[in-house]
C-alpha positions in Angstrom: 83.3 148.0 106.2 83.6 144.2 107.1 80.8 141.9 106.9 78.8 141.6 110.2 79.4 137.9 111.5 76.2 135.7 111.9 78.0 133.5 114.5 81.4 132.2 115.5 82.3 128.5 115.6 85.5 127.0 116.5 85.6 125.0 113.9 84.2 125.0 110.4 83.9 122.1 107.9 82.8 123.1 104.1 81.4 119.9 102.4 79.0 117.2 102.6 80.6 114.6 101.1 83.0 111.7 102.2 86.0 113.9 103.6 83.7 116.5 105.1 81.3 113.7 107.0 84.2 111.9 108.2 86.1 115.2 109.4 83.0 116.1 111.4 82.8 113.3 112.7 86.1 112.4 114.0 86.5 116.1 115.2 83.4 115.5 117.4 84.5 112.0 118.6 87.5 113.3 119.8 86.8 116.3 121.5 83.9 114.7 123.6 86.7 112.4 125.4 87.9 115.6 127.1 86.4 118.7 129.1 86.4 121.9 127.3 86.5 125.2 129.2 86.3 128.5 127.5 89.0 130.5 127.9 89.8 134.2 127.0 92.5 134.6 123.8 95.1 135.6 126.2 95.3 132.4 127.9 97.0 130.8 125.0 99.1 133.6 124.1 100.3 133.7 127.5 100.9 129.7 127.5 102.2 130.0 123.8 104.6 132.9 123.7 104.7 132.5 120.1 100.8 131.8 119.1 98.6 134.7 117.9 94.9 134.6 118.1 93.1 136.0 115.1 89.3 136.6 115.5 88.9 138.1 111.8 88.8 134.8 109.6 85.3 134.6 108.3 83.4 132.4 105.7 80.7 133.9 103.6 78.1 131.5 102.0 76.2 131.9 98.7 72.9 132.9 100.8 75.0 136.1 102.0 75.7 134.8 105.5 79.1 135.3 107.2 80.4 133.0 110.0 83.6 133.7 112.0 86.0 130.6 112.8 89.0 129.4 114.6 89.7 126.4 112.3 88.4 125.9 109.0 88.4 122.6 106.8 87.5 122.8 103.4 86.2 119.5 102.0 84.6 120.7 98.6 85.5 117.5 96.8 85.9 118.0 93.0 83.5 119.0 89.8 83.3 117.1 87.1 85.5 117.9 84.0 82.3 118.3 81.1 83.2 117.9 77.8 80.8 120.9 77.4 78.6 123.3 80.0 76.2 124.6 77.1 74.5 121.4 76.1 71.7 119.9 77.8 72.3 116.3 76.5 75.5 116.3 77.8 75.3 114.6 81.5 77.9 114.7 84.3 77.5 112.0 87.2 79.1 113.1 90.5 76.5 113.2 92.8 72.9 111.5 93.9 71.0 113.9 91.9 73.1 113.9 88.8 72.5 110.1 88.8 68.8 110.1 89.3 68.9 112.7 86.3 70.5 110.2 84.5 68.3 107.3 85.2 65.6 109.7 84.3 67.1 110.2 80.5 67.9 106.5 79.9 64.6 105.5 81.0 63.7 106.8 77.4 67.0 106.1 75.5 67.7 104.1 72.7 71.8 104.4 72.3 73.9 106.5 74.9 77.5 107.6 74.0 79.7 107.1 77.4 83.0 109.0 77.4 85.5 108.5 79.9 88.1 105.5 81.1 87.6 106.1 85.1 85.8 104.6 87.7 82.3 106.2 86.7 82.6 104.6 83.2 83.4 101.5 84.0 80.5 101.3 86.6 78.1 102.8 84.5 78.7 100.9 81.4 78.4 97.6 82.8 75.5 98.6 84.8 73.3 99.7 81.9 70.8 97.4 80.5 68.4 97.8 77.7 70.1 100.4 75.8 72.9 100.5 73.2 76.0 101.9 74.5 79.0 103.3 72.6 81.9 103.7 74.7 84.9 106.2 73.8 87.9 105.3 75.6 91.1 107.5 74.8 93.6 104.8 75.7 94.7 101.2 74.5 92.9 99.3 77.3 89.6 100.0 79.7 90.4 101.3 83.2 93.8 102.0 82.3 94.2 104.3 86.0 93.5 101.3 88.1 94.9 97.9 86.1 97.0 96.7 83.3 96.0 95.6 79.8 95.8 92.0 80.9 93.4 92.8 83.8 91.3 94.9 81.3 91.0 92.0 79.0 90.1 89.5 81.7 87.0 91.9 82.3 85.8 92.9 79.2 84.0 89.5 78.8 81.8 90.5 81.5 80.2 93.3 79.8 78.7 90.3 77.2 77.4 87.8 79.8 76.0 87.5 83.4 77.0 84.0 83.6 80.5 83.7 83.0 81.8 79.9 83.2 83.1 78.2 85.8 87.0 77.8 85.2 89.8 75.6 86.1 92.6 77.6 87.8 95.4 78.5 85.2 99.2 77.8 86.0 100.9 80.8 86.9 104.1 81.8 85.3 106.8 84.4 85.4 106.9 86.4 82.7 108.8 89.2 81.2 107.6 90.1 77.2 104.2 92.0 76.4 101.8 90.5 74.2 99.6 92.7 71.9 95.9 93.1 72.8 93.3 93.2 69.9 92.8 97.1 70.0 90.7 98.5 67.7 86.9 98.4 68.0 85.1 95.7 69.7 81.2 94.9 69.9 79.9 93.0 72.7 76.4 91.2 73.4 74.7 89.1 75.5 75.9 85.4 75.3 79.0 86.6 72.8 82.1 84.2 73.1 85.3 86.4 73.2 88.4 85.5 70.5 90.9 86.8 73.0 89.4 85.3 76.2 88.8 81.4 74.0 92.3 81.9 72.5 93.8 82.4 76.4 91.4 80.5 78.3 93.4 77.8 80.9 96.5 80.2 80.1 98.1 83.0 81.4 97.5 86.1 79.8 101.0 87.9 79.7 101.3 91.8 79.3 103.8 94.2 80.7 104.2 97.4 81.2 80.0 106.0 95.9 76.4 107.7 96.7 76.5 108.1 92.9 77.7 104.9 92.6 74.5 103.0 94.4 72.2 104.8 92.2 73.8 103.6 89.2 72.8 99.9 89.9 70.1 98.1 88.0 69.7 101.0 85.0 67.3 100.2 82.3 66.8 101.8 78.7 63.8 101.6 76.2 65.8 99.9 73.4 67.2 96.4 73.6 64.9 94.0 75.7 66.7 91.0 75.9 70.3 92.5 75.6 72.5 95.0 76.3 74.8 96.0 73.2 78.3 98.0 73.9 80.6 99.2 71.3 83.7 99.9 72.3 86.2 102.5 70.7 89.8 102.5 71.6 92.1 105.1 71.5 89.7 108.3 70.4 88.3 111.3 72.0 84.9 113.5 71.4 86.1 115.4 68.2 82.8 117.7 68.5 79.1 117.5 69.4 76.9 118.3 66.4 73.6 120.0 67.1 70.3 118.3 65.9 70.3 120.9 63.1 73.6 120.1 61.5 73.1 117.6 58.5 74.5 114.2 59.0 74.4 111.2 57.2 71.4 109.0 58.7 71.9 106.1 60.4 69.3 103.4 59.0 66.6 106.2 58.9 67.0 106.8 62.8 67.1 110.3 63.8 68.9 111.3 66.9 69.0 114.3 69.1 72.4 115.0 68.8 75.4 113.0 67.0 79.2 112.6 68.3 82.0 113.3 66.3 85.1 110.8 67.4 88.6 111.4 66.5 88.9 108.3 64.8 86.6 109.7 62.1 83.4 107.8 62.9 80.1 109.7 64.0 77.4 108.0 66.2 73.7 109.3 67.0 72.7 109.2 70.5 70.0 110.4 72.8 72.5 112.0 75.1 76.1 112.0 76.1 77.6 110.7 79.6 80.7 113.0 79.9 83.0 110.6 82.9 86.3 112.3 82.3 87.0 113.0 85.6 86.9 115.9 88.4 89.3 118.8 89.1 89.8 119.7 92.5 86.8 122.4 93.5 88.9 125.2 94.9 87.4 128.0 92.7 84.7 129.4 95.6 87.9 130.0 98.1 90.3 131.6 95.6 88.9 135.2 95.6 90.8 137.2 98.0 93.0 134.5 99.3 96.3 133.3 98.6 96.1 129.5 98.8 99.5 127.8 97.3 97.8 125.2 94.5 99.3 122.2 93.4 100.2 121.7 89.6 96.7 119.4 89.1 94.7 122.8 90.8 94.5 121.1 94.1 95.0 123.2 97.4 98.5 122.1 99.0 98.4 120.3 101.9 101.4 119.1 104.5 101.5 116.3 106.7 98.9 117.6 109.2 96.4 118.7 106.5 97.3 122.5 106.9 96.6 124.6 103.5 99.0 127.7 103.2 96.5 129.6 104.6 96.6 130.3 108.5 93.8 127.6 110.5 92.7 126.6 107.1 92.8 122.7 106.7 91.6 120.8 103.4 90.7 116.9 103.0 89.6 115.2 99.9 89.6 115.7 96.2 90.0 119.3 96.9 93.5 119.0 98.1 97.0 117.6 96.8 99.1 115.9 99.5 102.5 118.0 99.3 104.4 116.2 102.2 107.2 113.7 101.6 105.1 110.8 100.3 106.2 107.1 101.4 107.3 105.4 98.1 104.5 102.9 98.3 101.5 105.8 98.6 100.4 107.5 96.1 97.1 110.2 95.7 94.2 109.3 93.7 91.0 111.0 94.1 89.2 108.2 95.3 86.5 107.7 98.0 88.7 105.4 100.2 91.3 108.4 100.0 88.6 111.1 100.6 87.5 109.1 103.9 91.1 108.9 105.3 92.0 112.2 104.5 88.7 113.3 106.2 89.6 110.9 109.2 93.1 112.4 109.7 92.2 116.6 108.9 89.7 115.6 112.1 92.1 114.4 114.2 94.6 117.1 113.2 92.0 119.7 113.8 91.2 118.2 117.4 95.3 118.0 118.1 95.7 121.4 117.4 93.2 122.7 119.5 94.1 120.5 122.2 97.8 121.5 121.8 98.6 117.7 121.4 101.0 116.2 118.8 100.1 114.2 116.3 101.8 111.7 113.7 101.0 111.2 110.0 98.7 108.3 109.9 99.9 104.7 108.9 97.0 104.8 106.2 99.8 107.0 104.3 102.0 104.4 104.2 100.7 102.0 101.8 98.5 103.0 98.9 95.2 100.6 99.3 92.0 100.5 97.3 89.1 98.0 97.5 86.1 98.4 94.8 84.1 96.6 92.2 84.0 96.8 88.5 82.0 94.2 86.3 80.6 92.7 89.4 84.2 91.6 90.3 85.9 92.5 93.6 88.9 94.6 93.1 91.9 95.1 95.1 94.7 97.5 94.3 98.0 97.5 96.6 100.7 99.7 96.6 102.3 100.1 93.1 99.8 98.4 91.5 100.8 99.5 87.8 104.4 99.7 88.8 104.1 103.5 89.0 107.6 105.0 88.7 109.4 101.9 88.3 110.6 101.9 84.9 111.6 98.6 83.4 113.1 98.2 86.8 110.5 95.6 87.8 109.2 92.1 87.3 105.7 90.9 87.3 103.9 87.4 88.2 100.4 87.0 86.7 97.8 84.3 87.3 94.9 84.4 85.5 91.7 82.1 85.1 88.8 83.0 82.9 85.6 84.4 84.4 87.2 83.9 88.0 90.2 85.7 88.8 93.5 87.8 87.7 96.4 88.2 90.1 99.1 90.3 89.5 102.2 90.9 91.4 104.6 93.8 91.2 108.1 92.7 92.2 111.4 94.6 92.3 114.6 93.4 93.4 113.0 90.1 95.0 110.4 92.3 97.0 107.0 92.9 96.6 105.8 96.6 95.7 102.2 96.2 94.2 99.5 93.9 93.4 96.4 93.9 91.7 93.4 91.2 92.7 90.4 91.0 91.0 87.7 88.2 92.1 87.7 86.5 95.3 91.2 85.5 95.8 91.5 86.0 99.6 94.8 87.2 99.0 94.5 91.2 99.9 95.9 90.6 103.6 98.7 88.5 102.8 100.0 90.7 100.1 99.6 94.2 101.8 101.7 92.2 104.7 104.1 91.4 102.1 104.6 94.8 100.9 104.8 96.4 104.2 107.3 94.0 105.7 109.3 94.1 102.4 110.4 90.3 102.8 112.9 89.3 100.2 110.8 86.4 98.0 113.3 85.3 95.7 113.7 82.2 97.2 109.9 81.2 96.4 110.2 82.0 92.9 107.2 81.3 90.8 105.4 79.1 93.6 104.6 82.8 94.9 101.5 82.2 93.0 101.6 78.5 92.6 97.8 77.5 92.4 98.6 74.4 94.5 100.2 76.7 97.6 98.1 78.3 99.8 100.4 81.1 100.1 98.4 83.0 102.5 98.9 80.2 105.2 102.2 80.0 104.1 103.2 83.5 105.3 100.8 83.7 108.3 
């Protein structure tokens, strides 16, 4: 026997994150601009012979209520990929509640271990004060999902000082070779001078190849009162987390609630572990009894109208995977900016179908753009900012001014395909237009990043 419906809605949006809220706002805004009249389902079926109206679609909530819908949009986001779900001293940070729990724990902590190399880890390590931080990174450089090793080395000094020196702009040059970075273990304390940045001061470093966020600002531990200390462990992951009762060689007589053993053979005692190793699409609640087509990354497949494989069911944000023919300059990353764009577009698609109006794929999916802040620097990512999918068929131009800015552009066939801008460069609008216009920049050569030329004025 079918569950009795508590209520029937024209639109149901699941999820209260950025994608869900943006979707609801867009649907409401669009529909308010039209006169809506109630008609029997036969009206649409007579108007559109190929249309069949089904009233049986339902959504059952955890509290047992059942809601009918005509159109459903799933915006349930992603869930953290925790190292383990069985240890109360392993925390994930995804929303305001988990961020508040982290702050509560941090107030009494002397040392924490942060595992991960994404946006949450980058923000967390920089914002924590008064607590020793062991940062385990599986890659050769920090933040490799967002920028290359050169940009990473530009940012690293910010872990040790809040007042970077004012520097003279560096001369920009073309390059094609890779210079090795000082990988291994790096220790950063307040006021520490970093050999790498000192060596490359006044030169170009050449290398080739949300709610929760606001809650992470100004976090303090209980140990180091005057400085923070970050111990960076590259190219390693967590081997295992040792329980309190398992004997471990003591560290300077300190007793820790747990110990973390890394794959590089090192073991660290700590008060708790922050698992910041990314998210997976939160699809599980919707798979029972349904036949959703899933992408390789586990997300709900959506077409260019944000529709899933199930009739009248849409999806937006981290829960879904864009499976339409994508623009060569756009790719999906599970970021808040894309969650907002997808939610906004999904809302328009819902309204357009309800009003029987055509709709084109939104222009925001033409070029990848993301603006954020890491280590108190403005960070802008455009297009193929890390030369994604280009192989060796590209060249890079870089300008680096210590403590001030890092600018990298990706060129192929003389045309700009991507860029990384760190600091207040004021180049994002100009570079966005150059990428979209695909203008041949070969005649400009190295002057494209000449510090003595106002490039933004030159192309405006």
